[in-house]
C-alpha positions, 0 to 999 in steps of 0.5 A: 499499500502506498500514497500518491498525491495527484498534483493535477487533482490534488487528491491523495489516493491509496493505491494497493499492490499484491503480490509484490516486494517490500522492502520497508525503508531499505529502498528510496523508491518502490517497483511496480511490475507494468505486466501485473497492472496491466493484466489486472485491467488498468491502462498503463503506458510506460514508454517515454518515447512513444508519439503523442501518448500520455505516460501514466495510467487510467483507473476506473473511469477513463477520465481518472489518470495518474501521471508518471514523471519522466527523467532522462529514460527513468519512468516513476511517480512519487508516492509515499506511506499514507497515515492512518487517516489517509488510509481509512478516508481516502479513495482506494485502488486495487493496482494488482490482483491478489491471486498467484 
């Protein structure tokens, strides 16, 4: 579970990832497998050099979109640990299946 602060909407969203590796505070970044996210049904684009393609993913409704940051050839988004209150009150999005 991680929190994402959407710069466009100023909304904090709780993203829930199943079947992933967790390194606690040992890594500064989280590792997400695009194939897992796509197979769960999210439209996910992580190709920074594609023409006219928004880098990020759609969730739930087509108009709901989270943009990725692109630095050189690295694609990602800023996330953080949610507070207990955020976890209890903000919208949750299931990103990957909990089945193996």
